[in-house]
VEXKE-272121 format. One record per atom (N, C-alpha, C, O): residue number from 1; residue in one letter; atom name; x, y, z. Coordinates in pm, 1 decimal. Layout:
% VEXKE-272121
<site drenmar="NUM" vonu="A" zati="CA" east="X" north="Y" up="Z"/>
...
% end
This chain:
% VEXKE-272121
<site drenmar="1" vonu="M" zati="N" east="-805.9" north="471.6" up="-237.7"/>
<site drenmar="1" vonu="M" zati="CA" east="-781.4" north="378.2" up="-333.1"/>
<site drenmar="1" vonu="M" zati="C" east="-892.1" north="241.3" up="-335.5"/>
<site drenmar="1" vonu="M" zati="O" east="-925.2" north="169.5" up="-429.8"/>
<site drenmar="2" vonu="V" zati="N" east="-934.0" north="239.0" up="-186.5"/>
<site drenmar="2" vonu="V" zati="CA" east="-1011.3" north="147.2" up="-172.3"/>
<site drenmar="2" vonu="V" zati="C" east="-1156.0" north="203.7" up="-88.6"/>
<site drenmar="2" vonu="V" zati="O" east="-1150.5" north="286.2" up="2.7"/>
<site drenmar="3" vonu="K" zati="N" east="-1250.0" north="158.2" up="-125.9"/>
<site drenmar="3" vonu="K" zati="CA" east="-1389.5" north="227.1" up="-78.0"/>
<site drenmar="3" vonu="K" zati="C" east="-1424.6" north="206.5" up="60.2"/>
<site drenmar="3" vonu="K" zati="O" east="-1494.1" north="286.5" up="122.9"/>
<site drenmar="4" vonu="S" zati="N" east="-1364.5" north="72.0" up="121.4"/>
<site drenmar="4" vonu="S" zati="CA" east="-1396.6" north="11.5" up="268.6"/>
<site drenmar="4" vonu="S" zati="C" east="-1265.0" north="46.8" up="338.1"/>
<site drenmar="4" vonu="S" zati="O" east="-1149.2" north="24.9" up="302.6"/>
<site drenmar="5" vonu="N" zati="N" east="-1313.5" north="106.7" up="445.6"/>
<site drenmar="5" vonu="N" zati="CA" east="-1218.4" north="137.4" up="544.0"/>
<site drenmar="5" vonu="N" zati="C" east="-1145.1" north="2.8" up="611.1"/>
<site drenmar="5" vonu="N" zati="O" east="-1028.6" north="-5.8" up="649.8"/>
<site drenmar="6" vonu="W" zati="N" east="-1245.7" north="-95.9" up="612.7"/>
<site drenmar="6" vonu="W" zati="CA" east="-1212.2" north="-240.8" up="636.4"/>
<site drenmar="6" vonu="W" zati="C" east="-1125.8" north="-292.8" up="598.4"/>
<site drenmar="6" vonu="W" zati="O" east="-1038.1" north="-350.5" up="662.6"/>
<site drenmar="7" vonu="V" zati="N" east="-1142.4" north="-274.8" up="434.8"/>
<site drenmar="7" vonu="V" zati="CA" east="-1006.3" north="-335.9" up="347.7"/>
<site drenmar="7" vonu="V" zati="C" east="-879.6" north="-250.8" up="368.8"/>
<site drenmar="7" vonu="V" zati="O" east="-766.8" north="-297.3" up="385.6"/>
<site drenmar="8" vonu="Y" zati="N" east="-913.8" north="-114.1" up="365.5"/>
<site drenmar="8" vonu="Y" zati="CA" east="-765.2" north="-17.5" up="352.0"/>
<site drenmar="8" vonu="Y" zati="C" east="-686.3" north="-82.6" up="523.0"/>
<site drenmar="8" vonu="Y" zati="O" east="-565.8" north="-107.8" up="523.1"/>
<site drenmar="9" vonu="R" zati="N" east="-758.1" north="-99.5" up="635.5"/>
<site drenmar="9" vonu="R" zati="CA" east="-695.8" north="-101.8" up="737.7"/>
<site drenmar="9" vonu="R" zati="C" east="-622.6" north="-276.0" up="696.7"/>
<site drenmar="9" vonu="R" zati="O" east="-501.3" north="-296.4" up="700.0"/>
<site drenmar="10" vonu="K" zati="N" east="-697.1" north="-354.2" up="670.7"/>
<site drenmar="10" vonu="K" zati="CA" east="-634.8" north="-484.5" up="659.7"/>
<site drenmar="10" vonu="K" zati="C" east="-512.2" north="-468.3" up="535.0"/>
<site drenmar="10" vonu="K" zati="O" east="-406.1" north="-529.9" up="545.1"/>
<site drenmar="11" vonu="L" zati="N" east="-532.8" north="-405.7" up="454.0"/>
<site drenmar="11" vonu="L" zati="CA" east="-413.5" north="-411.7" up="331.1"/>
<site drenmar="11" vonu="L" zati="C" east="-298.5" north="-318.1" up="417.2"/>
<site drenmar="11" vonu="L" zati="O" east="-180.7" north="-353.8" up="413.7"/>
<site drenmar="12" vonu="R" zati="N" east="-336.5" north="-203.6" up="490.0"/>
<site drenmar="12" vonu="R" zati="CA" east="-239.1" north="-141.3" up="561.2"/>
<site drenmar="12" vonu="R" zati="C" east="-135.1" north="-197.5" up="660.4"/>
<site drenmar="12" vonu="R" zati="O" east="-13.1" north="-180.7" up="658.1"/>
<site drenmar="13" vonu="N" zati="N" east="-206.1" north="-264.6" up="743.7"/>
<site drenmar="13" vonu="N" zati="CA" east="-154.2" north="-384.8" up="819.8"/>
<site drenmar="13" vonu="N" zati="C" east="-66.6" north="-490.6" up="776.2"/>
<site drenmar="13" vonu="N" zati="O" east="39.3" north="-519.2" up="831.9"/>
<site drenmar="14" vonu="F" zati="N" east="-123.2" north="-558.3" up="655.8"/>
<site drenmar="14" vonu="F" zati="CA" east="-38.8" north="-626.8" up="605.2"/>
<site drenmar="14" vonu="F" zati="C" east="91.8" north="-589.0" up="538.9"/>
<site drenmar="14" vonu="F" zati="O" east="190.4" north="-661.6" up="526.0"/>
<site drenmar="15" vonu="R" zati="N" east="77.3" north="-466.9" up="499.7"/>
<site drenmar="15" vonu="R" zati="CA" east="232.0" north="-400.3" up="425.3"/>
<site drenmar="15" vonu="R" zati="C" east="295.5" north="-361.7" up="567.7"/>
<site drenmar="15" vonu="R" zati="O" east="411.6" north="-400.4" up="580.7"/>
<site drenmar="16" vonu="A" zati="N" east="253.0" north="-308.2" up="651.9"/>
<site drenmar="16" vonu="A" zati="CA" east="328.5" north="-283.6" up="794.3"/>
<site drenmar="16" vonu="A" zati="C" east="394.4" north="-406.1" up="829.5"/>
<site drenmar="16" vonu="A" zati="O" east="512.4" north="-397.4" up="863.2"/>
<site drenmar="17" vonu="G" zati="N" east="340.8" north="-515.0" up="827.8"/>
<site drenmar="17" vonu="G" zati="CA" east="387.8" north="-664.2" up="873.2"/>
<site drenmar="17" vonu="G" zati="C" east="533.3" north="-709.6" up="760.9"/>
<site drenmar="17" vonu="G" zati="O" east="644.1" north="-728.6" up="811.0"/>
<site drenmar="18" vonu="I" zati="N" east="512.4" north="-720.6" up="624.6"/>
<site drenmar="18" vonu="I" zati="CA" east="605.0" north="-707.0" up="532.8"/>
<site drenmar="18" vonu="I" zati="C" east="713.1" north="-632.9" up="578.1"/>
<site drenmar="18" vonu="I" zati="O" east="821.9" north="-685.2" up="602.4"/>
<site drenmar="19" vonu="E" zati="N" east="689.2" north="-509.5" up="591.6"/>
<site drenmar="19" vonu="E" zati="CA" east="807.7" north="-373.8" up="583.0"/>
<site drenmar="19" vonu="E" zati="C" east="883.6" north="-454.7" up="727.4"/>
<site drenmar="19" vonu="E" zati="O" east="999.8" north="-495.0" up="721.6"/>
<site drenmar="20" vonu="A" zati="N" east="803.7" north="-468.7" up="844.3"/>
<site drenmar="20" vonu="A" zati="CA" east="885.4" north="-506.3" up="980.7"/>
<site drenmar="20" vonu="A" zati="C" east="942.1" north="-633.9" up="962.8"/>
<site drenmar="20" vonu="A" zati="O" east="1032.6" north="-651.3" up="1044.4"/>
<site drenmar="21" vonu="G" zati="N" east="922.4" north="-741.3" up="879.2"/>
<site drenmar="21" vonu="G" zati="CA" east="986.9" north="-865.2" up="822.5"/>
<site drenmar="21" vonu="G" zati="C" east="1126.7" north="-801.7" up="774.1"/>
<site drenmar="21" vonu="G" zati="O" east="1234.0" north="-809.1" up="834.0"/>
<site drenmar="22" vonu="I" zati="N" east="1100.7" north="-738.0" up="652.8"/>
<site drenmar="22" vonu="I" zati="CA" east="1243.7" north="-671.2" up="568.8"/>
<site drenmar="22" vonu="I" zati="C" east="1331.1" north="-610.3" up="664.8"/>
<site drenmar="22" vonu="I" zati="O" east="1447.6" north="-648.4" up="676.1"/>
<site drenmar="23" vonu="S" zati="N" east="1280.6" north="-514.2" up="737.7"/>
<site drenmar="23" vonu="S" zati="CA" east="1383.7" north="-450.2" up="845.8"/>
<site drenmar="23" vonu="S" zati="C" east="1439.5" north="-542.8" up="951.7"/>
<site drenmar="23" vonu="S" zati="O" east="1557.2" north="-533.2" up="986.2"/>
<site drenmar="24" vonu="C" zati="N" east="1351.3" north="-639.1" up="1007.7"/>
<site drenmar="24" vonu="C" zati="CA" east="1454.0" north="-742.2" up="1068.2"/>
<site drenmar="24" vonu="C" zati="C" east="1528.4" north="-806.9" up="993.9"/>
<site drenmar="24" vonu="C" zati="O" east="1617.9" north="-856.6" up="1062.3"/>
<site drenmar="25" vonu="L" zati="N" east="1540.9" north="-840.4" up="855.1"/>
<site drenmar="25" vonu="L" zati="CA" east="1617.3" north="-907.0" up="817.8"/>
<site drenmar="25" vonu="L" zati="C" east="1726.6" north="-838.9" up="765.2"/>
<site drenmar="25" vonu="L" zati="O" east="1831.4" north="-898.6" up="740.8"/>
<site drenmar="26" vonu="K" zati="N" east="1709.5" north="-694.1" up="741.1"/>
<site drenmar="26" vonu="K" zati="CA" east="1814.1" north="-605.1" up="733.2"/>
<site drenmar="26" vonu="K" zati="C" east="1933.8" north="-548.0" up="832.6"/>
<site drenmar="26" vonu="K" zati="O" east="2054.7" north="-528.4" up="821.1"/>
<site drenmar="27" vonu="R" zati="N" east="1836.7" north="-532.3" up="933.5"/>
<site drenmar="27" vonu="R" zati="CA" east="1896.5" north="-488.2" up="1072.6"/>
<site drenmar="27" vonu="R" zati="C" east="1964.2" north="-616.3" up="1136.8"/>
<site drenmar="27" vonu="R" zati="O" east="2086.3" north="-608.0" up="1150.4"/>
<site drenmar="28" vonu="A" zati="N" east="1908.3" north="-723.3" up="1174.5"/>
<site drenmar="28" vonu="A" zati="CA" east="1944.8" north="-809.8" up="1276.6"/>
<site drenmar="28" vonu="A" zati="C" east="2046.0" north="-919.4" up="1200.2"/>
<site drenmar="28" vonu="A" zati="O" east="2142.0" north="-965.7" up="1261.8"/>
<site drenmar="29" vonu="Y" zati="N" east="2017.0" north="-958.4" up="1058.4"/>
<site drenmar="29" vonu="Y" zati="CA" east="2048.5" north="-1045.1" up="1000.3"/>
<site drenmar="29" vonu="Y" zati="C" east="2158.3" north="-1018.4" up="876.3"/>
<site drenmar="29" vonu="Y" zati="O" east="2204.1" north="-1097.0" up="793.4"/>
<site drenmar="30" vonu="G" zati="N" east="2182.7" north="-869.9" up="898.5"/>
<site drenmar="30" vonu="G" zati="CA" east="2251.6" north="-826.6" up="763.1"/>
<site drenmar="30" vonu="G" zati="C" east="2255.8" north="-864.7" up="636.0"/>
<site drenmar="30" vonu="G" zati="O" east="2352.0" north="-879.5" up="560.6"/>
<site drenmar="31" vonu="L" zati="N" east="2115.2" north="-882.4" up="615.9"/>
<site drenmar="31" vonu="L" zati="CA" east="2085.0" north="-897.2" up="476.0"/>
<site drenmar="31" vonu="L" zati="C" east="2048.8" north="-768.3" up="406.3"/>
<site drenmar="31" vonu="L" zati="O" east="1952.2" north="-708.0" up="453.0"/>
<site drenmar="32" vonu="A" zati="N" east="2112.9" north="-714.4" up="298.2"/>
<site drenmar="32" vonu="A" zati="CA" east="2099.5" north="-598.8" up="212.9"/>
<site drenmar="32" vonu="A" zati="C" east="2026.2" north="-641.3" up="86.8"/>
<site drenmar="32" vonu="A" zati="O" east="1963.8" north="-746.9" up="76.9"/>
<site drenmar="33" vonu="R" zati="N" east="2041.0" north="-535.4" up="-24.2"/>
<site drenmar="33" vonu="R" zati="CA" east="1987.5" north="-580.6" up="-138.5"/>
<site drenmar="33" vonu="R" zati="C" east="2067.3" north="-647.4" up="-210.1"/>
<site drenmar="33" vonu="R" zati="O" east="2184.6" north="-614.6" up="-228.0"/>
<site drenmar="34" vonu="C" zati="N" east="2011.3" north="-751.6" up="-260.5"/>
<site drenmar="34" vonu="C" zati="CA" east="2067.5" north="-865.0" up="-346.4"/>
<site drenmar="34" vonu="C" zati="C" east="2066.6" north="-835.5" up="-489.9"/>
<site drenmar="34" vonu="C" zati="O" east="1968.6" north="-856.1" up="-561.3"/>
<site drenmar="35" vonu="T" zati="N" east="2206.9" north="-773.9" up="-541.2"/>
<site drenmar="35" vonu="T" zati="CA" east="2186.3" north="-739.1" up="-686.2"/>
<site drenmar="35" vonu="T" zati="C" east="2220.5" north="-865.4" up="-777.5"/>
<site drenmar="35" vonu="T" zati="O" east="2224.0" north="-857.3" up="-900.3"/>
<site drenmar="36" vonu="W" zati="N" east="2238.9" north="-952.6" up="-724.8"/>
<site drenmar="36" vonu="W" zati="CA" east="2293.2" north="-1077.5" up="-824.6"/>
<site drenmar="36" vonu="W" zati="C" east="2137.4" north="-1101.8" up="-889.6"/>
<site drenmar="36" vonu="W" zati="O" east="2036.9" north="-1045.9" up="-845.8"/>
<site drenmar="37" vonu="R" zati="N" east="2139.5" north="-1191.8" up="-997.0"/>
<site drenmar="37" vonu="R" zati="CA" east="2030.5" north="-1200.8" up="-1073.2"/>
<site drenmar="37" vonu="R" zati="C" east="2005.7" north="-1351.9" up="-1045.3"/>
<site drenmar="37" vonu="R" zati="O" east="2104.9" north="-1415.6" up="-1009.9"/>
<site drenmar="38" vonu="G" zati="N" east="1887.2" north="-1418.5" up="-1056.3"/>
<site drenmar="38" vonu="G" zati="CA" east="1847.4" north="-1568.5" up="-1057.3"/>
<site drenmar="38" vonu="G" zati="C" east="1852.1" north="-1628.8" up="-916.1"/>
<site drenmar="38" vonu="G" zati="O" east="1938.2" north="-1585.9" up="-839.4"/>
<site drenmar="39" vonu="L" zati="N" east="1768.1" north="-1723.7" up="-875.1"/>
<site drenmar="39" vonu="L" zati="CA" east="1758.2" north="-1809.1" up="-775.1"/>
<site drenmar="39" vonu="L" zati="C" east="1881.0" north="-1874.2" up="-720.4"/>
<site drenmar="39" vonu="L" zati="O" east="1874.6" north="-1903.8" up="-601.1"/>
<site drenmar="40" vonu="D" zati="N" east="1984.1" north="-1900.4" up="-779.5"/>
<site drenmar="40" vonu="D" zati="CA" east="2094.1" north="-1982.1" up="-736.1"/>
<site drenmar="40" vonu="D" zati="C" east="2192.2" north="-1877.3" up="-684.9"/>
<site drenmar="40" vonu="D" zati="O" east="2264.4" north="-1896.6" up="-587.1"/>
<site drenmar="41" vonu="H" zati="N" east="2190.2" north="-1754.2" up="-763.9"/>
<site drenmar="41" vonu="H" zati="CA" east="2287.2" north="-1631.1" up="-708.2"/>
<site drenmar="41" vonu="H" zati="C" east="2226.1" north="-1583.9" up="-567.0"/>
<site drenmar="41" vonu="H" zati="O" east="2295.7" north="-1558.1" up="-468.8"/>
<site drenmar="42" vonu="F" zati="N" east="2095.6" north="-1576.8" up="-570.9"/>
<site drenmar="42" vonu="F" zati="CA" east="2003.9" north="-1539.7" up="-436.6"/>
<site drenmar="42" vonu="F" zati="C" east="2043.9" north="-1618.8" up="-332.7"/>
<site drenmar="42" vonu="F" zati="O" east="2078.0" north="-1572.2" up="-223.9"/>
<site drenmar="43" vonu="K" zati="N" east="2041.6" north="-1761.8" up="-364.7"/>
<site drenmar="43" vonu="K" zati="CA" east="2082.3" north="-1843.0" up="-233.9"/>
<site drenmar="43" vonu="K" zati="C" east="2221.8" north="-1839.0" up="-195.1"/>
<site drenmar="43" vonu="K" zati="O" east="2247.0" north="-1851.2" up="-75.3"/>
<site drenmar="44" vonu="S" zati="N" east="2317.1" north="-1823.7" up="-278.6"/>
<site drenmar="44" vonu="S" zati="CA" east="2442.1" north="-1812.2" up="-247.1"/>
<site drenmar="44" vonu="S" zati="C" east="2446.9" north="-1676.1" up="-188.3"/>
<site drenmar="44" vonu="S" zati="O" east="2561.8" north="-1657.1" up="-148.2"/>
<site drenmar="45" vonu="Y" zati="N" east="2376.6" north="-1581.2" up="-167.7"/>
<site drenmar="45" vonu="Y" zati="CA" east="2413.9" north="-1480.1" up="-107.2"/>
<site drenmar="45" vonu="Y" zati="C" east="2339.6" north="-1486.3" up="49.5"/>
<site drenmar="45" vonu="Y" zati="O" east="2390.5" north="-1435.6" up="149.5"/>
<site drenmar="46" vonu="V" zati="N" east="2214.1" north="-1556.7" up="47.6"/>
<site drenmar="46" vonu="V" zati="CA" east="2154.9" north="-1568.8" up="151.6"/>
<site drenmar="46" vonu="V" zati="C" east="2210.2" north="-1658.1" up="243.6"/>
<site drenmar="46" vonu="V" zati="O" east="2220.5" north="-1624.2" up="361.5"/>
<site drenmar="47" vonu="W" zati="N" east="2256.3" north="-1795.7" up="195.2"/>
<site drenmar="47" vonu="W" zati="CA" east="2350.0" north="-1887.0" up="276.1"/>
<site drenmar="47" vonu="W" zati="C" east="2433.9" north="-1849.3" up="384.6"/>
<site drenmar="47" vonu="W" zati="O" east="2418.3" north="-1877.3" up="503.5"/>
<site drenmar="48" vonu="P" zati="N" east="2533.0" north="-1776.8" up="326.4"/>
<site drenmar="48" vonu="P" zati="CA" east="2661.3" north="-1709.4" up="424.4"/>
<site drenmar="48" vonu="P" zati="C" east="2583.1" north="-1647.2" up="525.3"/>
<site drenmar="48" vonu="P" zati="O" east="2612.2" north="-1671.8" up="642.4"/>
<site drenmar="49" vonu="S" zati="N" east="2478.6" north="-1562.7" up="496.8"/>
<site drenmar="49" vonu="S" zati="CA" east="2443.1" north="-1467.7" up="602.8"/>
<site drenmar="49" vonu="S" zati="C" east="2355.7" north="-1578.9" up="701.1"/>
<site drenmar="49" vonu="S" zati="O" east="2349.2" north="-1551.8" up="821.0"/>
<site drenmar="50" vonu="V" zati="N" east="2296.8" north="-1688.1" up="657.3"/>
<site drenmar="50" vonu="V" zati="CA" east="2244.3" north="-1768.9" up="748.9"/>
<site drenmar="50" vonu="V" zati="C" east="2327.4" north="-1827.5" up="845.7"/>
<site drenmar="50" vonu="V" zati="O" east="2306.2" north="-1835.8" up="966.7"/>
<site drenmar="51" vonu="L" zati="N" east="2458.8" north="-1881.9" up="758.1"/>
<site drenmar="51" vonu="L" zati="CA" east="2565.0" north="-1946.4" up="853.4"/>
<site drenmar="51" vonu="L" zati="C" east="2612.5" north="-1841.6" up="957.0"/>
<site drenmar="51" vonu="L" zati="O" east="2626.5" north="-1866.6" up="1076.7"/>
<site drenmar="52" vonu="V" zati="N" east="2635.6" north="-1722.7" up="899.2"/>
<site drenmar="52" vonu="V" zati="CA" east="2679.3" north="-1610.8" up="1039.0"/>
<site drenmar="52" vonu="V" zati="C" east="2593.6" north="-1617.3" up="1131.0"/>
<site drenmar="52" vonu="V" zati="O" east="2640.2" north="-1633.6" up="1243.8"/>
<site drenmar="53" vonu="L" zati="N" east="2448.2" north="-1607.7" up="1118.3"/>
<site drenmar="53" vonu="L" zati="CA" east="2336.0" north="-1579.0" up="1212.2"/>
<site drenmar="53" vonu="L" zati="C" east="2376.9" north="-1726.8" up="1318.5"/>
<site drenmar="53" vonu="L" zati="O" east="2412.0" north="-1713.5" up="1435.7"/>
<site drenmar="54" vonu="L" zati="N" east="2364.9" north="-1847.3" up="1256.9"/>
<site drenmar="54" vonu="L" zati="CA" east="2400.6" north="-1958.7" up="1341.6"/>
<site drenmar="54" vonu="L" zati="C" east="2497.5" north="-1965.4" up="1416.6"/>
<site drenmar="54" vonu="L" zati="O" east="2487.8" north="-2003.6" up="1533.2"/>
<site drenmar="55" vonu="S" zati="N" east="2628.0" north="-1922.2" up="1350.6"/>
<site drenmar="55" vonu="S" zati="CA" east="2757.3" north="-1901.6" up="1411.6"/>
<site drenmar="55" vonu="S" zati="C" east="2729.1" north="-1818.0" up="1562.8"/>
<site drenmar="55" vonu="S" zati="O" east="2790.0" north="-1836.4" up="1668.1"/>
<site drenmar="56" vonu="R" zati="N" east="2632.4" north="-1734.7" up="1540.1"/>
<site drenmar="56" vonu="R" zati="CA" east="2628.9" north="-1602.0" up="1649.2"/>
<site drenmar="56" vonu="R" zati="C" east="2563.3" north="-1634.2" up="1770.3"/>
<site drenmar="56" vonu="R" zati="O" east="2569.0" north="-1567.7" up="1873.7"/>
<site drenmar="57" vonu="L" zati="N" east="2485.8" north="-1764.0" up="1748.5"/>
<site drenmar="57" vonu="L" zati="CA" east="2353.1" north="-1811.2" up="1824.3"/>
<site drenmar="57" vonu="L" zati="C" east="2450.7" north="-1879.6" up="1931.6"/>
<site drenmar="57" vonu="L" zati="O" east="2554.2" north="-1939.9" up="1902.9"/>
<site drenmar="58" vonu="K" zati="N" east="2394.9" north="-1857.8" up="2070.9"/>
<site drenmar="58" vonu="K" zati="CA" east="2471.9" north="-1950.0" up="2183.3"/>
<site drenmar="58" vonu="K" zati="C" east="2372.4" north="-2083.6" up="2209.4"/>
<site drenmar="58" vonu="K" zati="O" east="2252.5" north="-2089.3" up="2236.5"/>
<site drenmar="59" vonu="P" zati="N" east="2470.2" north="-2184.5" up="2190.2"/>
<site drenmar="59" vonu="P" zati="CA" east="2402.9" north="-2301.3" up="2253.7"/>
<site drenmar="59" vonu="P" zati="C" east="2319.3" north="-2296.9" up="2388.3"/>
<site drenmar="59" vonu="P" zati="O" east="2366.2" north="-2227.5" up="2478.5"/>
<site drenmar="60" vonu="T" zati="N" east="2197.7" north="-2365.3" up="2411.3"/>
<site drenmar="60" vonu="T" zati="CA" east="2176.5" north="-2338.6" up="2561.7"/>
<site drenmar="60" vonu="T" zati="C" east="2169.4" north="-2471.6" up="2606.9"/>
<site drenmar="60" vonu="T" zati="O" east="2152.3" north="-2495.3" up="2726.5"/>
% end
């Protein structure tokens, strides 16, 4: 797809980083696919997950 090996490696590593972030959100924080449309609906989906995460954290 690209002619330069350097560009290919940069793009490959960038995608791997994005995929790792998505995997972390899905596995560690319980976020799955949000089928609700619009930013307001997305926020109402994410905030309960954030609150659950914060409630699991132990104060140090």
